[in-house]
BAKOL-561712 format. One record per atom (N, C-alpha, C): x negated, y negated, z negated. Coordinates in steps of 0.02 Angstrom, whole numbers, padded with zeros to 5 digits, always signed. Atoms other than C-alpha are relative to their C-alpha. Layout:
! residues N
XYZ/...
! end
This chain:
! residues 245
+00026-00027+00068/+02693-06080-00810/-00004+00075+00008/-00001-00073-00009/+02751-05905-00778/-00048+00023+00054/+00046-00016-00053/+02645-05903-00620/-00071-00001-00027/+00065+00002+00024/+02495-05951-00720/-00012+00059-00044/+00010-00060+00044/+02520-05815-00849/-00007+00064+00042/+00005-00063-00044/+02546-05685-00709/-00070+00003+00031/+00070-00002-00029/+02381-05734-00630/-00048+00018-00050/+00049-00014+00053/+02292-05728-00792/+00003+00075-00022/-00009-00071+00019/+02367-05560-00833/-00027+00046+00055/+00025-00037-00055/+02318-05497-00662/-00077+00003-00007/+00075+00000+00005/+02137-05549-00693/-00020+00045-00057/+00018-00040+00057/+02134-05463-00861/+00008+00074+00018/-00008-00070-00019/+02203-05304-00784/-00054+00021+00041/+00056-00021-00044/+02071-05307-00654/-00062+00015-00036/+00058-00012+00041/+01942-05312-00791/+00007+00062-00044/-00010-00053+00048/+02022-05189-00913/+00009+00068+00035/-00010-00067-00031/+02072-05053-00790/-00064+00038+00018/+00063-00037-00016/+01898-05014-00725/-00036+00019-00066/+00028-00017+00063/+01838-05025-00907/+00030+00059-00034/-00038-00059+00026/+01973-04905-00964/-00015+00060+00038/+00016-00061-00038/+01932-04784-00823/-00070+00022-00016/+00068-00021+00016/+01746-04789-00866/+00000+00034-00068/-00002-00031+00064/+01790-04749-01046/+00025+00070+00004/-00030-00066-00010/+01902-04604-00993/-00055+00050+00031/+00054-00039-00032/+01756-04537-00884/-00051+00022-00048/+00050-00012+00052/+01635-04553-01027/+00023+00050-00048/-00026-00049+00051/+01746-04464-01153/+00009+00070+00034/-00006-00063-00033/+01777-04325-01021/-00068+00035+00005/+00067-00034-00003/+01590-04294-00999/-00023+00024-00068/+00021-00018+00069/+01563-04294-01188/+00036+00066-00018/-00039-00058+00017/+01703-04169-01211/-00027+00065+00036/+00023-00058-00038/+01632-04056-01072/-00065+00024-00030/+00060-00022+00027/+01461-04054-01152/+00013+00034-00069/-00013-00023+00061/+01538-04021-01319/+00019+00074+00000/-00023-00072-00006/+01615-03857-01260/-00049+00045+00035/+00046-00037-00039/+01483-03805-01139/-00061+00020-00037/+00063-00013+00035/+01330-03815-01251/+00007+00058-00047/-00002-00056+00041/+01393-03694-01385/+00006+00066+00040/-00006-00063-00038/+01442-03567-01250/-00067+00018+00029/+00066-00016-00027/+01270-03580-01170/-00049+00020-00054/+00040-00022+00053/+01189-03567-01341/+00019+00070-00021/-00023-00067+00018/+01295-03414-01379/-00028+00053+00046/+00027-00047-00053/+01246-03336-01216/-00075+00010-00007/+00074-00006+00009/+01063-03376-01250/-00015+00042-00060/+00015-00041+00059/+01074-03303-01422/+00021+00071+00003/-00023-00068-00006/+01164-03144-01368/-00057+00041+00024/+00054-00045-00022/+01043-02999-01356/+00015+00027+00068/-00008-00029-00067/+01009-02937-01184/+00019+00071-00006/-00026-00070+00007/+01096-02771-01150/-00061+00046+00008/+00058-00048+00000/+00982-02623-01182/-00001+00033+00069/+00013-00032-00064/+00905-02553-01026/-00025+00073-00014/+00021-00071+00009/+00887-02364-01015/-00054+00010+00053/+00058-00012-00042/+00714-02330-00944/-00012+00070+00006/+00010-00073-00011/+00699-02161-00867/-00075+00008+00021/+00069-00016-00011/+00519-02101-00873/-00007+00036+00066/+00012-00034-00065/+00456-02054-00702/-00054+00054-00013/+00050-00056+00009/+00375-01885-00736/-00015+00032+00065/+00023-00032-00063/+00275-01804-00600/+00032+00068+00006/-00030-00069-00010/+00361-01653-00523/-00053+00050+00003/+00056-00049+00002/+00257-01504-00568/-00001+00044+00064/+00005-00040-00063/+00190-01407-00422/+00026+00070-00014/-00027-00069+00010/+00277-01243-00395/-00054+00048-00017/+00047-00050+00020/+00188-01103-00484/-00006+00058+00051/+00009-00057-00048/+00117-00974-00367/+00009+00069-00038/-00008-00065+00028/+00172-00802-00402/-00067+00038-00005/+00060-00039+00008/+00032-00696-00473/+00004+00059+00047/+00005-00058-00049/-00025-00575-00339/-00038+00055-00039/+00033-00051+00036/-00066-00410-00421/-00063+00026+00044/+00059-00026-00033/-00238-00350-00380/+00012+00072+00028/-00005-00063-00031/-00240-00206-00261/-00040+00052-00036/+00038-00052+00032/-00287-00046-00350/-00040+00039+00050/+00037-00041-00050/-00425+00050-00268/+00034+00068+00006/-00031-00065-00009/-00360+00209-00191/-00029+00053-00046/+00023-00051+00046/-00368+00354-00310/-00047+00052+00037/+00047-00047-00026/-00515+00470-00281/+00028+00070-00011/-00026-00065+00003/-00457+00643-00235/-00049+00046-00041/+00041-00043+00043/-00516+00767-00367/+00002+00071+00028/+00000-00070-00029/-00569+00933-00287/+00004+00050-00059/-00007-00049+00050/-00508+01078-00390/-00010+00068+00031/+00016-00064-00029/-00586+01246-00352/+00009+00056-00053/-00017-00055+00045/-00518+01405-00433/-00029+00064+00030/+00032-00062-00022/-00619+01566-00422/+00050+00056-00006/-00043-00057-00001/-00508+01712-00369/-00032+00047+00051/+00038-00042-00049/-00623+01845-00293/+00047+00046+00043/-00029-00047-00049/-00571+01941-00141/-00048+00059+00008/+00045-00054-00005/-00636+02113-00118/-00021+00020+00071/+00016-00019-00070/-00647+02111+00071/-00057-00043+00028/+00056+00037-00021/-00819+02049+00109/-00065+00050+00001/+00063-00036-00002/-00995+02113+00146/-00052-00040-00036/+00051+00035+00042/-01132+02068+00019/-00058-00009+00046/+00060+00021-00036/-01284+01981+00097/-00047-00036-00047/+00050+00033+00042/-01442+01935+00006/-00018-00069+00025/+00013+00063-00029/-01478+01797+00124/+00024+00000+00073/-00021+00008-00073/-01410+01733+00293/-00002-00073+00019/+00000+00069-00023/-01424+01582+00402/+00072-00020+00015/-00067+00024-00012/-01262+01483+00399/-00003-00066+00035/-00002+00064-00036/-01232+01349+00527/+00066-00018+00033/-00064+00012-00031/-01048+01357+00571/+00055+00007-00055/-00059-00008+00043/-00880+01328+00482/+00061+00012+00044/-00058-00020-00041/-00721+01409+00548/+00063-00021-00037/-00064+00023+00030/-00551+01326+00510/+00060+00046+00022/-00060-00042-00014/-00393+01440+00501/+00061-00029-00036/-00059+00007+00044/-00215+01430+00442/+00031+00067-00012/-00036-00066+00018/-00118+01567+00353/+00060-00017-00045/-00059+00009+00043/+00049+01587+00265/+00029+00069-00008/-00033-00065+00010/+00166+01724+00202/+00067-00004+00036/-00066+00012-00035/+00306+01671+00324/+00025+00067+00025/-00027-00063-00028/+00315+01848+00398/+00012+00053-00052/-00010-00044+00054/+00318+01932+00228/+00060-00020-00044/-00051+00029+00043/+00430+01819+00121/+00010-00070+00020/-00009+00072-00022/+00495+01661+00207/+00011-00045-00057/-00017+00043+00055/+00557+01592+00039/-00066-00018-00038/+00064+00010+00040/+00375+01604-00030/-00058-00009+00053/+00051-00001-00054/+00283+01565+00135/-00065-00039-00020/+00054+00042+00020/+00168+01437+00047/-00027+00017-00067/+00023-00020+00068/+00133+01535-00112/-00071+00029+00007/+00070-00022-00008/-00057+01551-00128/-00011+00068-00030/+00007-00068+00030/-00044+01705-00241/+00024+00053+00049/-00026-00047-00051/+00062+01792-00108/-00049+00007+00057/+00044+00003-00055/-00054+01739+00029/-00068+00039-00017/+00058-00037+00018/-00206+01806-00066/+00014+00077-00003/-00020-00072+00004/-00117+01970-00099/+00002+00030+00073/+00000-00028-00071/-00085+01988+00089/-00069+00006+00028/+00070-00008-00020/-00266+01959+00123/-00029+00067-00025/+00030-00059+00031/-00314+02101+00006/+00032+00059+00032/-00037-00060-00026/-00183+02220+00074/-00019+00012+00075/+00018-00007-00075/-00237+02189+00256/-00076+00001+00012/+00066-00010-00006/-00422+02200+00222/-00033-00061+00038/+00029+00057-00030/-00461+02020+00275/-00015-00046-00058/+00017+00047+00056/-00530+01873+00179/-00025-00067+00036/+00037+00063-00020/-00607+01699+00193/-00039-00023-00057/+00034+00024+00059/-00726+01604+00084/+00042-00045-00046/-00043+00046+00038/-00598+01477+00035/+00073-00001+00026/-00073+00007-00019/-00407+01457+00040/+00026-00068-00033/-00026+00065+00024/-00329+01283+00019/+00076+00001-00001/-00071+00000+00009/-00154+01272-00050/+00034-00068+00020/-00034+00059-00024/-00022+01144-00003/-00013-00061-00047/+00012+00055+00045/-00059+01041-00159/-00074-00018-00003/+00068+00016+00001/-00240+01036-00119/-00046+00044-00039/+00040-00044+00041/-00299+01167-00240/-00040+00045+00042/+00045-00041-00045/-00448+01266-00169/-00013+00064-00041/+00013-00067+00026/-00462+01452-00206/-00065+00029+00030/+00061-00031-00022/-00636+01525-00193/+00007+00076+00000/-00011-00074-00008/-00618+01702-00125/-00063+00037+00005/+00062-00040-00013/-00793+01751-00072/-00057-00054-00008/+00059+00042+00004/-00963+01677-00115/-00029-00016+00069/+00022+00023-00066/-01040+01579+00025/-00058+00045+00030/+00058-00038-00027/-01198+01690+00042/+00027+00066+00027/-00025-00061-00024/-01084+01839+00075/+00040-00008+00064/-00036+00005-00064/-00999+01882+00239/+00075+00016-00011/-00075-00009+00008/-00805+01860+00230/+00025+00029+00068/-00032-00028-00063/-00699+01957+00354/+00055-00045+00020/-00047+00055-00015/-00615+01805+00428/+00002-00013+00074/-00003+00019-00071/-00658+01782+00613/+00017+00058+00044/-00016-00058-00043/-00637+01961+00680/-00044-00001+00064/+00036+00005-00063/-00689+01989+00857/-00005-00070+00029/+00007+00076-00013/-00760+01819+00909/-00062-00016+00039/+00056+00021-00035/-00878+01725+01017/+00000-00081-00002/+00008+00072+00003/-00942+01543+01002/+00013-00033+00067/-00011+00034-00062/-00895+01417+01137/-00068-00005+00036/+00060+00009-00042/-01019+01397+01281/-00027-00071-00014/+00047-00048-00023/-01159+01365+01290/-00031+00039-00056/+00030-00038+00056/-01189+01441+01118/+00007+00077+00015/-00014-00072-00020/-01100+01609+01159/-00023+00051-00046/+00013-00053+00052/-01150+01698+00999/+00060+00042-00016/-00055-00044+00021/-01040+01841+00952/-00004+00017-00075/-00004-00021+00073/-00992+01911+00781/-00010-00063-00047/+00001+00066+00031/-00961+01734+00714/+00001+00007-00080/+00001-00009+00074/-00932+01805+00536/-00068-00001-00028/+00070-00008+00026/-01121+01834+00516/-00031-00067-00016/+00035+00063+00012/-01167+01654+00521/+00047-00061-00016/-00050+00051+00016/-01009+01559+00467/+00031+00005-00069/-00039+00005+00061/-00905+01506+00320/+00072-00013+00023/-00071+00008-00023/-00714+01529+00342/+00039-00037-00052/-00048+00036+00044/-00584+01408+00269/+00070+00012+00022/-00071-00008-00020/-00401+01457+00269/+00038-00056-00033/-00043+00051+00025/-00271+01321+00249/+00073+00029+00008/-00069-00023-00001/-00092+01366+00198/+00041-00044+00046/-00041+00034-00046/+00019+01315+00343/+00028+00050+00052/-00027-00037-00054/+00124+01380+00487/-00011-00035+00062/+00010+00033-00063/+00122+01343+00670/+00043-00066+00005/-00044+00056+00001/+00263+01217+00636/+00000-00046-00059/-00005+00036+00061/+00237+01155+00464/-00047-00062-00004/+00053+00052+00012/+00084+01043+00487/-00035+00006-00062/+00046-00004+00057/-00040+01005+00350/+00013-00059-00044/-00013+00056+00050/-00022+00900+00191/-00064-00046-00006/+00060+00047+00012/-00131+00748+00146/-00046+00031-00054/+00042-00030+00053/-00192+00845-00009/-00044+00055+00033/+00039-00053-00033/-00248+00990+00104/-00058-00033+00042/+00055+00036-00038/-00344+00866+00219/-00055-00030-00048/+00041+00030+00046/-00419+00777+00067/-00050+00056-00028/+00038-00052+00029/-00480+00942-00010/-00047+00030+00055/+00041-00028-00056/-00541+01008+00161/-00061-00049+00014/+00057+00046-00014/-00649+00851+00188/-00052+00006-00055/+00047-00007+00052/-00729+00867+00016/-00038+00068+00002/+00030-00070-00005/-00754+01056+00038/-00053+00002+00056/+00048-00003-00061/-00838+01034+00212/-00064-00041-00020/+00058+00039+00018/-00953+00895+00142/-00043+00038-00047/+00038-00040+00047/-01004+01011+00000/-00040+00057+00037/+00029-00053-00038/-01040+01154+00120/-00059-00031+00042/+00050+00031-00042/-01140+01037+00233/-00059-00019-00040/+00055+00018+00042/-01241+00984+00085/-00047+00064-00018/+00033-00058+00020/-01291+01166+00052/-00028+00041+00061/+00021-00041-00058/-01312+01235+00230/-00005-00051+00059/+00011+00046-00058/-01374+01157+00394/+00058+00012+00053/-00061-00008-00047/-01199+01154+00478/-00008-00035+00065/+00004+00028-00066/-01207+01124+00666/+00065-00001+00037/-00063-00010-00034/-01032+01179+00718/+00058+00006-00048/-00064-00010+00035/-00858+01162+00648/+00051+00015+00055/-00047-00022-00052/-00731+01258+00753/+00064+00028-00029/-00068-00030+00019/-00552+01321+00749/-00005+00072+00022/-00004-00071-00014/-00512+01507+00746/+00017+00011+00074/-00024-00012-00073/-00430+01482+00920/-00055-00016+00044/+00055+00010-00048/-00595+01421+00992/-00046+00060+00003/+00046-00060-00001/-00688+01582+00944/+00039+00065+00010/-00039-00061-00002/-00544+01707+00941/+00060-00006+00048/-00055+00012-00045/-00435+01643+01083/-00002+00046+00061/-00005-00038-00062/-00406+01701+01261/-00062+00029+00027/+00072-00020-00026/-00593+01708+01305/-00019+00064-00037/+00022-00059+00038/-00621+01833+01164/+00041+00061+00020/-00045-00059-00025/-00473+01943+01221/-00026+00023+00068/+00022-00021-00066/-00534+01940+01399/-00068+00036+00001/+00066-00033+00007/-00710+01993+01344/+00008+00066-00035/-00012-00065+00034/-00631+02142+01252/-00024-00006-00073/+00022+00005+00069/-00685+02074+01080/+00056+00010-00050/-00061-00005+00043/-00507+02078+01010/+00061+00012+00044/-00058-00016-00035/-00329+02119+01055/+00050-00059-00001/-00046+00056+00008/-00234+01962+00998/-00032-00064+00007/+00021+00067-00006/-00252+01779+01040/+00013-00040-00066/-00010+00042+00061/-00279+01672+00886/+00020-00071+00015/-00024+00072-00015/-00182+01505+00884/-00020-00052-00048/+00015+00046+00054/-00244+01427+00727/-00069-00035+00004/-00046+00034+00041/-00267+01293+00665/+00056-00034+00041/-00054+00023-00041/-00156+01238+00813/-00002-00076+00016/-00002+00070-00026/-00104+01076+00892/+00023-00050-00051/-00025+00047+00052/-00032+00999+00733/-00062-00018-00047/+00062+00011+00041/-00206+01004+00654/-00036-00066+00020/+00032+00060-00013/-00291+00831+00645/-00074+00005-00008/+00072-00012+00006/-00475+00859+00683/-00035-00064-00020/+00031+00063+00020/-00511+00676+00654/-00014-00005-00074/+00006-00001+00073/-00493+00711+00468/-00052+00048-00027/+00057-00047+00019/-00637+00836+00467/-00068-00031+00006/+00063+00033-00006/-00802+00758+00429/-00050+00048+00036/+00053-00036-00031/-00945+00814+00543/+00024+00036+00063/-00023-00036-00059/-00832+00880+00681/-00022-00035+00063/
! end
């Protein structure tokens, strides 16, 4: 009897145990869905975190520095001051075809005022010499003698060969520039000289522009035309800055 009941109980257990395990598995799945769904819904409902969008702006091209326009070079203004010299010979008319370039200073009279145009003009008057024009270091031009008159500027002189004319004063215009043998010449002097020479060339048929040393140098001394050798305008003078030379 007991054996029968044991067998029957064993068969019931074989039926109930799988059924019970299936129920546990079912309840486990239901419980899992119960907790997972709200979490997924909450995650779905939660707003997405704000994204910071950085606008991609184009990098501006570097600005080019403004290049200042080059100013045109200042035009040299020729300033001519009339300061008559008494050492000349009046002439009603004469043929002028030569310009003579000199330098002068007061270095042997007053070294502290060697470039003073007033002192240089005074020295001319006291020594009975002259020129048509005197150019100061600042470029100011002093008109000493009218162009149609003969200034006493060249002294005993002879033109270079093959010209060979003597007494150059009679057919020339003399220009004195304030300088010494070692000082050189200023840009203002060159600028005024160029404008002055161009003006003279517009009024007279200039064929020759010479230095005092070319007409009153060793050759003039050897010919007995003078006693001293004239060195001016000298080696520091830039002939390339004289128009028409």
